[in-house]
A tleap script that builds the chain and sets N, CA, C and O, in Angstrom:
source leaprc.protein.ff14SB
mol = sequence {
  NMET GLU ALA ARG ALA TYR LEU LYS TYR ALA
  ARG ILE SER PRO ARG LYS VAL GLN ILE VAL
  LEU ASP LEU ILE ARG ASN GLN PRO THR ASP
  LYS ALA ILE ALA ILE LEU LYS HIE THR PRO
  LYS ALA ALA SER GLU PRO LEU GLU LYS LEU
  LEU LYS SER ALA ILE ALA ASN ALA GLU ASN
  ASN HIE ASN MET ASP PRO ASN ASN LEU TYR
  ILE SER GLU CYS TYR VAL GLY PRO GLY PRO
  ILE LEU LYS ARG ILE ARG PRO ARG ALA GLN
  GLY ARG ALA PHE ARG VAL LEU LYS ARG THR
  SER HIE VAL THR MET VAL VAL LYS GLU LYS
  CGLU
}
set mol.1.N position { 58.642 34.866 -5.436 }
set mol.1.CA position { 57.900 36.115 -5.341 }
set mol.1.C position { 56.761 36.096 -6.359 }
set mol.1.O position { 56.946 35.693 -7.508 }
set mol.2.N position { 55.601 36.530 -5.927 }
set mol.2.CA position { 54.441 36.541 -6.811 }
set mol.2.C position { 53.604 37.785 -6.563 }
set mol.2.O position { 53.677 38.402 -5.501 }
set mol.3.N position { 52.805 38.142 -7.570 }
set mol.3.CA position { 51.883 39.269 -7.454 }
set mol.3.C position { 50.500 38.792 -7.844 }
set mol.3.O position { 50.346 38.010 -8.782 }
set mol.4.N position { 49.496 39.262 -7.126 }
set mol.4.CA position { 48.125 38.816 -7.352 }
set mol.4.C position { 47.230 39.984 -7.760 }
set mol.4.O position { 47.508 41.146 -7.466 }
set mol.5.N position { 46.148 39.629 -8.445 }
set mol.5.CA position { 45.091 40.600 -8.733 }
set mol.5.C position { 43.764 39.852 -8.677 }
set mol.5.O position { 43.680 38.691 -9.077 }
set mol.6.N position { 42.730 40.524 -8.180 }
set mol.6.CA position { 41.420 39.896 -8.022 }
set mol.6.C position { 40.370 40.676 -8.796 }
set mol.6.O position { 40.411 41.904 -8.861 }
set mol.7.N position { 39.439 39.951 -9.375 }
set mol.7.CA position { 38.257 40.560 -9.997 }
set mol.7.C position { 37.056 39.950 -9.299 }
set mol.7.O position { 36.793 38.755 -9.435 }
set mol.8.N position { 36.326 40.768 -8.552 }
set mol.8.CA position { 35.197 40.260 -7.778 }
set mol.8.C position { 33.878 40.728 -8.396 }
set mol.8.O position { 33.798 41.815 -8.969 }
set mol.9.N position { 32.863 39.900 -8.272 }
set mol.9.CA position { 31.493 40.218 -8.696 }
set mol.9.C position { 31.392 40.547 -10.182 }
set mol.9.O position { 30.597 41.404 -10.567 }
set mol.10.N position { 32.181 39.883 -11.019 }
set mol.10.CA position { 32.086 40.103 -12.469 }
set mol.10.C position { 30.773 39.506 -12.956 }
set mol.10.O position { 30.456 38.361 -12.633 }
set mol.11.N position { 30.013 40.263 -13.725 }
set mol.11.CA position { 28.688 39.800 -14.158 }
set mol.11.C position { 28.789 38.902 -15.385 }
set mol.11.O position { 28.252 39.213 -16.448 }
set mol.12.N position { 29.489 37.781 -15.215 }
set mol.12.CA position { 29.609 36.785 -16.272 }
set mol.12.C position { 29.726 35.434 -15.584 }
set mol.12.O position { 30.320 35.325 -14.511 }
set mol.13.N position { 29.170 34.426 -16.190 }
set mol.13.CA position { 29.146 33.094 -15.604 }
set mol.13.C position { 30.565 32.536 -15.464 }
set mol.13.O position { 31.379 32.700 -16.372 }
set mol.14.N position { 30.875 31.875 -14.332 }
set mol.14.CA position { 32.212 31.299 -14.146 }
set mol.14.C position { 32.580 30.299 -15.239 }
set mol.14.O position { 33.750 30.164 -15.598 }
set mol.15.N position { 31.587 29.610 -15.758 }
set mol.15.CA position { 31.815 28.613 -16.810 }
set mol.15.C position { 32.378 29.269 -18.075 }
set mol.15.O position { 33.239 28.700 -18.746 }
set mol.16.N position { 31.885 30.467 -18.393 }
set mol.16.CA position { 32.357 31.182 -19.583 }
set mol.16.C position { 33.759 31.757 -19.362 }
set mol.16.O position { 34.567 31.818 -20.288 }
set mol.17.N position { 34.036 32.180 -18.119 }
set mol.17.CA position { 35.354 32.725 -17.801 }
set mol.17.C position { 36.404 31.616 -17.850 }
set mol.17.O position { 37.521 31.842 -18.317 }
set mol.18.N position { 36.054 30.422 -17.373 }
set mol.18.CA position { 36.988 29.299 -17.296 }
set mol.18.C position { 37.558 28.940 -18.666 }
set mol.18.O position { 38.731 28.584 -18.779 }
set mol.19.N position { 36.730 29.034 -19.706 }
set mol.19.CA position { 37.167 28.716 -21.070 }
set mol.19.C position { 38.339 29.614 -21.476 }
set mol.19.O position { 39.315 29.138 -22.057 }
set mol.20.N position { 38.242 30.904 -21.172 }
set mol.20.CA position { 39.280 31.858 -21.559 }
set mol.20.C position { 40.513 31.692 -20.660 }
set mol.20.O position { 41.642 31.815 -21.135 }
set mol.21.N position { 40.306 31.417 -19.370 }
set mol.21.CA position { 41.439 31.233 -18.457 }
set mol.21.C position { 42.301 30.041 -18.875 }
set mol.21.O position { 43.522 30.077 -18.725 }
set mol.22.N position { 41.672 28.990 -19.397 }
set mol.22.CA position { 42.418 27.812 -19.839 }
set mol.22.C position { 43.361 28.152 -20.998 }
set mol.22.O position { 44.383 27.490 -21.181 }
set mol.23.N position { 43.019 29.178 -21.776 }
set mol.23.CA position { 43.863 29.572 -22.911 }
set mol.23.C position { 45.156 30.262 -22.456 }
set mol.23.O position { 46.194 30.131 -23.106 }
set mol.24.N position { 45.091 30.996 -21.341 }
set mol.24.CA position { 46.235 31.839 -20.966 }
set mol.24.C position { 47.049 31.290 -19.795 }
set mol.24.O position { 48.093 31.853 -19.463 }
set mol.25.N position { 46.601 30.216 -19.167 }
set mol.25.CA position { 47.325 29.662 -18.016 }
set mol.25.C position { 48.736 29.234 -18.413 }
set mol.25.O position { 48.922 28.613 -19.459 }
set mol.26.N position { 49.737 29.563 -17.581 }
set mol.26.CA position { 51.167 29.246 -17.781 }
set mol.26.C position { 51.791 29.914 -19.010 }
set mol.26.O position { 52.835 29.465 -19.482 }
set mol.27.N position { 51.182 30.963 -19.529 }
set mol.27.CA position { 51.730 31.691 -20.678 }
set mol.27.C position { 52.512 32.912 -20.184 }
set mol.27.O position { 52.212 33.446 -19.116 }
set mol.28.N position { 53.517 33.360 -20.958 }
set mol.28.CA position { 54.151 34.651 -20.641 }
set mol.28.C position { 53.116 35.775 -20.774 }
set mol.28.O position { 52.187 35.676 -21.575 }
set mol.29.N position { 53.282 36.831 -19.993 }
set mol.29.CA position { 52.235 37.862 -19.943 }
set mol.29.C position { 52.017 38.569 -21.279 }
set mol.29.O position { 50.882 38.901 -21.619 }
set mol.30.N position { 53.096 38.808 -22.048 }
set mol.30.CA position { 52.913 39.492 -23.333 }
set mol.30.C position { 52.117 38.621 -24.310 }
set mol.30.O position { 51.284 39.128 -25.060 }
set mol.31.N position { 52.374 37.318 -24.297 }
set mol.31.CA position { 51.618 36.395 -25.154 }
set mol.31.C position { 50.166 36.287 -24.685 }
set mol.31.O position { 49.249 36.205 -25.503 }
set mol.32.N position { 49.961 36.286 -23.365 }
set mol.32.CA position { 48.602 36.193 -22.801 }
set mol.32.C position { 47.761 37.410 -23.184 }
set mol.32.O position { 46.575 37.282 -23.488 }
set mol.33.N position { 48.381 38.590 -23.168 }
set mol.33.CA position { 47.659 39.809 -23.563 }
set mol.33.C position { 47.257 39.720 -25.032 }
set mol.33.O position { 46.149 40.110 -25.402 }
set mol.34.N position { 48.168 39.200 -25.877 }
set mol.34.CA position { 47.856 39.042 -27.302 }
set mol.34.C position { 46.705 38.050 -27.502 }
set mol.34.O position { 45.823 38.277 -28.331 }
set mol.35.N position { 46.718 36.955 -26.742 }
set mol.35.CA position { 45.638 35.958 -26.832 }
set mol.35.C position { 44.307 36.590 -26.445 }
set mol.35.O position { 43.300 36.399 -27.126 }
set mol.36.N position { 44.308 37.352 -25.334 }
set mol.36.CA position { 43.067 37.971 -24.854 }
set mol.36.C position { 42.544 39.026 -25.828 }
set mol.36.O position { 41.333 39.171 -25.995 }
set mol.37.N position { 43.450 39.761 -26.469 }
set mol.37.CA position { 43.028 40.777 -27.444 }
set mol.37.C position { 42.300 40.164 -28.628 }
set mol.37.O position { 41.360 40.757 -29.155 }
set mol.38.N position { 42.734 38.967 -29.054 }
set mol.38.CA position { 42.191 38.364 -30.271 }
set mol.38.C position { 41.227 37.206 -30.017 }
set mol.38.O position { 40.913 36.450 -30.937 }
set mol.39.N position { 40.758 37.064 -28.782 }
set mol.39.CA position { 39.778 36.020 -28.472 }
set mol.39.C position { 38.391 36.650 -28.433 }
set mol.39.O position { 38.151 37.548 -27.626 }
set mol.40.N position { 37.473 36.201 -29.288 }
set mol.40.CA position { 36.146 36.828 -29.345 }
set mol.40.C position { 35.190 36.286 -28.277 }
set mol.40.O position { 34.131 35.751 -28.606 }
set mol.41.N position { 35.556 36.421 -27.024 }
set mol.41.CA position { 34.706 35.981 -25.915 }
set mol.41.C position { 34.428 37.181 -25.024 }
set mol.41.O position { 35.237 38.105 -24.941 }
set mol.42.N position { 33.274 37.161 -24.356 }
set mol.42.CA position { 32.901 38.283 -23.487 }
set mol.42.C position { 33.854 38.422 -22.308 }
set mol.42.O position { 34.073 39.529 -21.817 }
set mol.43.N position { 34.423 37.309 -21.848 }
set mol.43.CA position { 35.286 37.332 -20.663 }
set mol.43.C position { 36.664 37.904 -20.949 }
set mol.43.O position { 37.367 38.291 -20.016 }
set mol.44.N position { 37.072 37.969 -22.218 }
set mol.44.CA position { 38.451 38.354 -22.503 }
set mol.44.C position { 38.745 39.818 -22.167 }
set mol.44.O position { 39.874 40.139 -21.797 }
set mol.45.N position { 37.774 40.700 -22.282 }
set mol.45.CA position { 38.007 42.114 -21.977 }
set mol.45.C position { 38.278 42.353 -20.483 }
set mol.45.O position { 39.283 42.982 -20.149 }
set mol.46.N position { 37.408 41.867 -19.566 }
set mol.46.CA position { 37.738 42.060 -18.143 }
set mol.46.C position { 38.989 41.290 -17.704 }
set mol.46.O position { 39.698 41.734 -16.801 }
set mol.47.N position { 39.265 40.149 -18.328 }
set mol.47.CA position { 40.459 39.380 -17.971 }
set mol.47.C position { 41.738 40.096 -18.415 }
set mol.47.O position { 42.763 40.027 -17.736 }
set mol.48.N position { 41.669 40.781 -19.550 }
set mol.48.CA position { 42.828 41.551 -20.013 }
set mol.48.C position { 43.126 42.681 -19.020 }
set mol.48.O position { 44.281 42.951 -18.691 }
set mol.49.N position { 42.073 43.322 -18.562 }
set mol.49.CA position { 42.218 44.402 -17.592 }
set mol.49.C position { 42.803 43.863 -16.277 }
set mol.49.O position { 43.654 44.501 -15.656 }
set mol.50.N position { 42.335 42.686 -15.870 }
set mol.50.CA position { 42.830 42.046 -14.647 }
set mol.50.C position { 44.305 41.678 -14.776 }
set mol.50.O position { 45.075 41.864 -13.833 }
set mol.51.N position { 44.703 41.158 -15.937 }
set mol.51.CA position { 46.097 40.785 -16.172 }
set mol.51.C position { 47.007 42.013 -16.110 }
set mol.51.O position { 48.088 41.964 -15.523 }
set mol.52.N position { 46.558 43.118 -16.724 }
set mol.52.CA position { 47.348 44.352 -16.678 }
set mol.52.C position { 47.489 44.854 -15.240 }
set mol.52.O position { 48.521 45.414 -14.870 }
set mol.53.N position { 46.453 44.650 -14.440 }
set mol.53.CA position { 46.497 45.029 -13.033 }
set mol.53.C position { 47.508 44.172 -12.268 }
set mol.53.O position { 48.255 44.685 -11.435 }
set mol.54.N position { 47.530 42.865 -12.552 }
set mol.54.CA position { 48.478 41.962 -11.894 }
set mol.54.C position { 49.925 42.326 -12.266 }
set mol.54.O position { 50.822 42.282 -11.425 }
set mol.55.N position { 50.134 42.684 -13.539 }
set mol.55.CA position { 51.472 43.090 -13.997 }
set mol.55.C position { 51.897 44.382 -13.280 }
set mol.55.O position { 53.041 44.506 -12.844 }
set mol.56.N position { 50.973 45.332 -13.165 }
set mol.56.CA position { 51.263 46.596 -12.479 }
set mol.56.C position { 51.563 46.353 -11.000 }
set mol.56.O position { 52.448 46.995 -10.435 }
set mol.57.N position { 50.828 45.426 -10.369 }
set mol.57.CA position { 51.091 45.079 -8.961 }
set mol.57.C position { 52.502 44.503 -8.814 }
set mol.57.O position { 53.221 44.844 -7.875 }
set mol.58.N position { 52.894 43.623 -9.750 }
set mol.58.CA position { 54.214 43.001 -9.695 }
set mol.58.C position { 55.318 44.054 -9.842 }
set mol.58.O position { 56.334 44.012 -9.149 }
set mol.59.N position { 55.091 44.991 -10.756 }
set mol.59.CA position { 56.100 46.014 -11.037 }
set mol.59.C position { 56.223 47.007 -9.883 }
set mol.59.O position { 57.332 47.328 -9.455 }
set mol.60.N position { 55.087 47.494 -9.378 }
set mol.60.CA position { 55.111 48.569 -8.379 }
set mol.60.C position { 55.288 48.079 -6.946 }
set mol.60.O position { 55.973 48.728 -6.155 }
set mol.61.N position { 54.679 46.938 -6.599 }
set mol.61.CA position { 54.718 46.478 -5.207 }
set mol.61.C position { 55.891 45.546 -4.916 }
set mol.61.O position { 56.365 45.492 -3.781 }
set mol.62.N position { 56.373 44.805 -5.934 }
set mol.62.CA position { 57.399 43.793 -5.695 }
set mol.62.C position { 58.667 44.011 -6.525 }
set mol.62.O position { 59.578 43.184 -6.487 }
set mol.63.N position { 58.734 45.115 -7.272 }
set mol.63.CA position { 59.902 45.456 -8.095 }
set mol.63.C position { 60.322 44.336 -9.045 }
set mol.63.O position { 61.513 44.077 -9.218 }
set mol.64.N position { 59.339 43.673 -9.658 }
set mol.64.CA position { 59.630 42.617 -10.638 }
set mol.64.C position { 59.770 43.235 -12.026 }
set mol.64.O position { 59.263 44.327 -12.284 }
set mol.65.N position { 60.459 42.530 -12.908 }
set mol.65.CA position { 60.620 42.978 -14.289 }
set mol.65.C position { 59.370 42.573 -15.081 }
set mol.65.O position { 59.092 41.379 -15.200 }
set mol.66.N position { 58.610 43.530 -15.625 }
set mol.66.CA position { 57.361 43.184 -16.321 }
set mol.66.C position { 57.570 42.353 -17.587 }
set mol.66.O position { 56.646 41.681 -18.044 }
set mol.67.N position { 58.791 42.394 -18.164 }
set mol.67.CA position { 59.056 41.612 -19.382 }
set mol.67.C position { 59.364 40.155 -19.077 }
set mol.67.O position { 59.436 39.327 -19.985 }
set mol.68.N position { 59.545 39.841 -17.796 }
set mol.68.CA position { 59.974 38.498 -17.408 }
set mol.68.C position { 58.900 37.761 -16.608 }
set mol.68.O position { 59.210 36.831 -15.862 }
set mol.69.N position { 57.646 38.170 -16.759 }
set mol.69.CA position { 56.558 37.583 -15.971 }
set mol.69.C position { 55.772 36.544 -16.771 }
set mol.69.O position { 55.702 36.602 -17.999 }
set mol.70.N position { 55.179 35.588 -16.037 }
set mol.70.CA position { 54.252 34.641 -16.644 }
set mol.70.C position { 53.094 34.394 -15.680 }
set mol.70.O position { 53.210 34.650 -14.481 }
set mol.71.N position { 51.982 33.896 -16.207 }
set mol.71.CA position { 50.807 33.633 -15.382 }
set mol.71.C position { 50.982 32.266 -14.726 }
set mol.71.O position { 50.845 31.237 -15.388 }
set mol.72.N position { 51.286 32.252 -13.426 }
set mol.72.CA position { 51.553 30.987 -12.752 }
set mol.72.C position { 50.253 30.279 -12.381 }
set mol.72.O position { 50.158 29.058 -12.502 }
set mol.73.N position { 49.261 31.028 -11.935 }
set mol.73.CA position { 47.956 30.420 -11.687 }
set mol.73.C position { 46.852 31.433 -11.940 }
set mol.73.O position { 47.024 32.634 -11.729 }
set mol.74.N position { 45.719 30.924 -12.394 }
set mol.74.CA position { 44.531 31.750 -12.580 }
set mol.74.C position { 43.326 30.829 -12.434 }
set mol.74.O position { 43.266 29.753 -13.029 }
set mol.75.N position { 42.387 31.270 -11.640 }
set mol.75.CA position { 41.205 30.438 -11.413 }
set mol.75.C position { 39.991 31.315 -11.167 }
set mol.75.O position { 40.099 32.502 -10.863 }
set mol.76.N position { 38.829 30.686 -11.309 }
set mol.76.CA position { 37.563 31.405 -11.143 }
set mol.76.C position { 36.665 30.604 -10.207 }
set mol.76.O position { 36.647 29.374 -10.232 }
set mol.77.N position { 35.925 31.333 -9.385 }
set mol.77.CA position { 34.950 30.715 -8.499 }
set mol.77.C position { 33.627 31.451 -8.644 }
set mol.77.O position { 33.592 32.580 -9.132 }
set mol.78.N position { 32.541 30.814 -8.222 }
set mol.78.CA position { 31.237 31.477 -8.339 }
set mol.78.C position { 31.068 32.577 -7.295 }
set mol.78.O position { 31.515 32.450 -6.155 }
set mol.79.N position { 30.420 33.648 -7.708 }
set mol.79.CA position { 30.057 34.715 -6.788 }
set mol.79.C position { 28.576 34.560 -6.449 }
set mol.79.O position { 27.982 33.520 -6.734 }
set mol.80.N position { 27.986 35.568 -5.854 }
set mol.80.CA position { 26.551 35.495 -5.558 }
set mol.80.C position { 25.725 35.471 -6.846 }
set mol.80.O position { 26.126 36.038 -7.862 }
set mol.81.N position { 24.577 34.814 -6.791 }
set mol.81.CA position { 23.717 34.678 -7.964 }
set mol.81.C position { 22.546 35.654 -7.829 }
set mol.81.O position { 21.832 35.658 -6.826 }
set mol.82.N position { 22.367 36.482 -8.867 }
set mol.82.CA position { 21.228 37.401 -8.883 }
set mol.82.C position { 20.022 36.653 -9.436 }
set mol.82.O position { 20.079 36.109 -10.538 }
set mol.83.N position { 18.932 36.624 -8.675 }
set mol.83.CA position { 17.749 35.880 -9.106 }
set mol.83.C position { 16.729 36.853 -9.682 }
set mol.83.O position { 16.298 37.788 -9.008 }
set mol.84.N position { 16.350 36.625 -10.927 }
set mol.84.CA position { 15.398 37.485 -11.621 }
set mol.84.C position { 14.223 36.634 -12.110 }
set mol.84.O position { 14.309 35.408 -12.176 }
set mol.85.N position { 13.133 37.310 -12.448 }
set mol.85.CA position { 11.939 36.589 -12.900 }
set mol.85.C position { 11.593 36.997 -14.320 }
set mol.85.O position { 11.594 38.181 -14.657 }
set mol.86.N position { 11.295 35.997 -15.154 }
set mol.86.CA position { 10.915 36.221 -16.551 }
set mol.86.C position { 9.459 35.801 -16.713 }
set mol.86.O position { 9.112 34.663 -16.397 }
set mol.87.N position { 8.598 36.697 -17.199 }
set mol.87.CA position { 7.192 36.332 -17.404 }
set mol.87.C position { 7.048 35.297 -18.520 }
set mol.87.O position { 7.715 35.389 -19.550 }
set mol.88.N position { 6.182 34.324 -18.307 }
set mol.88.CA position { 5.944 33.268 -19.287 }
set mol.88.C position { 4.443 33.173 -19.573 }
set mol.88.O position { 3.642 33.953 -19.058 }
set mol.89.N position { 4.098 32.220 -20.388 }
set mol.89.CA position { 2.702 32.080 -20.828 }
set mol.89.C position { 1.773 31.763 -19.653 }
set mol.89.O position { 2.175 31.138 -18.671 }
set mol.90.N position { 0.535 32.207 -19.778 }
set mol.90.CA position { -0.558 31.913 -18.840 }
set mol.90.C position { -0.243 32.375 -17.415 }
set mol.90.O position { -0.596 31.700 -16.448 }
set mol.91.N position { 0.417 33.520 -17.293 }
set mol.91.CA position { 0.644 34.127 -15.985 }
set mol.91.C position { 1.727 33.473 -15.152 }
set mol.91.O position { 1.894 33.805 -13.978 }
set mol.92.N position { 2.447 32.570 -15.730 }
set mol.92.CA position { 3.519 31.915 -14.959 }
set mol.92.C position { 4.772 32.787 -14.948 }
set mol.92.O position { 4.911 33.722 -15.736 }
set mol.93.N position { 5.676 32.452 -14.034 }
set mol.93.CA position { 6.950 33.171 -13.957 }
set mol.93.C position { 8.074 32.150 -13.904 }
set mol.93.O position { 8.010 31.189 -13.137 }
set mol.94.N position { 9.104 32.357 -14.719 }
set mol.94.CA position { 10.277 31.485 -14.718 }
set mol.94.C position { 11.431 32.221 -14.058 }
set mol.94.O position { 11.590 33.431 -14.225 }
set mol.95.N position { 12.228 31.483 -13.311 }
set mol.95.CA position { 13.382 32.032 -12.611 }
set mol.95.C position { 14.559 32.120 -13.575 }
set mol.95.O position { 14.869 31.153 -14.271 }
set mol.96.N position { 15.219 33.285 -13.618 }
set mol.96.CA position { 16.437 33.468 -14.402 }
set mol.96.C position { 17.577 33.701 -13.419 }
set mol.96.O position { 17.499 34.604 -12.586 }
set mol.97.N position { 18.632 32.899 -13.505 }
set mol.97.CA position { 19.779 33.034 -12.610 }
set mol.97.C position { 20.893 33.789 -13.330 }
set mol.97.O position { 21.454 33.304 -14.312 }
set mol.98.N position { 21.202 34.975 -12.830 }
set mol.98.CA position { 22.285 35.765 -13.415 }
set mol.98.C position { 23.518 35.539 -12.543 }
set mol.98.O position { 23.608 36.049 -11.426 }
set mol.99.N position { 24.457 34.771 -13.068 }
set mol.99.CA position { 25.601 34.339 -12.279 }
set mol.99.C position { 26.725 35.373 -12.287 }
set mol.99.O position { 26.903 36.116 -13.252 }
set mol.100.N position { 27.477 35.401 -11.187 }
set mol.100.CA position { 28.637 36.280 -11.082 }
set mol.100.C position { 29.879 35.441 -10.784 }
set mol.100.O position { 29.775 34.281 -10.384 }
set mol.101.N position { 31.059 36.044 -10.986 }
set mol.101.CA position { 32.321 35.318 -10.832 }
set mol.101.C position { 33.295 36.112 -9.979 }
set mol.101.O position { 33.275 37.342 -9.959 }
set mol.102.N position { 34.152 35.376 -9.273 }
set mol.102.CA position { 35.314 35.936 -8.591 }
set mol.102.C position { 36.542 35.314 -9.266 }
set mol.102.O position { 36.726 34.098 -9.215 }
set mol.103.N position { 37.381 36.142 -9.897 }
set mol.103.CA position { 38.548 35.639 -10.626 }
set mol.103.C position { 39.816 36.062 -9.882 }
set mol.103.O position { 39.919 37.190 -9.401 }
set mol.104.N position { 40.776 35.144 -9.796 }
set mol.104.CA position { 42.080 35.431 -9.190 }
set mol.104.C position { 43.167 35.131 -10.205 }
set mol.104.O position { 43.138 34.089 -10.860 }
set mol.105.N position { 44.127 36.041 -10.340 }
set mol.105.CA position { 45.237 35.837 -11.266 }
set mol.105.C position { 46.551 36.095 -10.522 }
set mol.105.O position { 46.699 37.106 -9.835 }
set mol.106.N position { 47.504 35.162 -10.669 }
set mol.106.CA position { 48.799 35.262 -10.009 }
set mol.106.C position { 49.885 35.251 -11.060 }
set mol.106.O position { 49.920 34.362 -11.911 }
set mol.107.N position { 50.781 36.237 -11.012 }
set mol.107.CA position { 51.922 36.265 -11.938 }
set mol.107.C position { 53.217 36.103 -11.155 }
set mol.107.O position { 53.360 36.617 -10.046 }
set mol.108.N position { 54.157 35.378 -11.752 }
set mol.108.CA position { 55.478 35.158 -11.151 }
set mol.108.C position { 56.559 35.498 -12.153 }
set mol.108.O position { 56.304 35.588 -13.354 }
set mol.109.N position { 57.771 35.686 -11.650 }
set mol.109.CA position { 58.911 35.932 -12.511 }
set mol.109.C position { 59.526 34.603 -12.923 }
set mol.109.O position { 59.592 33.663 -12.131 }
set mol.110.N position { 59.982 34.535 -14.197 }
set mol.110.CA position { 60.662 33.314 -14.676 }
set mol.110.C position { 61.993 33.171 -13.954 }
set mol.110.O position { 62.678 34.157 -13.680 }
set mol.111.N position { 62.344 31.933 -13.651 }
set mol.111.CA position { 63.635 31.673 -12.954 }
set mol.111.C position { 64.794 31.841 -13.904 }
set mol.111.O position { 65.947 31.667 -13.508 }
savepdb mol mol.pdb
quit
């Protein structure tokens, strides 16, 4: 039995999210929340919110024990890219790519 939570269109680059996801993969949920609270990365705040959502889904939809959960899988994929223009010298324009992410988190109960 597993519970999932999704974060779509997060305005942060998937590369930056991946660094934080690698820290919490296969960790118990209480330890993962502690890691996310004390990690000084921009991605840790939305990921903490996503993890709490996955725990709530497990508790309410699947009647799992929230104290016995761990993060079985978590991954990030690229979302749509917002293309913006930055003015440069001599009337030129440079393209700025504002990347978005789709994050998936799955929690399972320990056997």
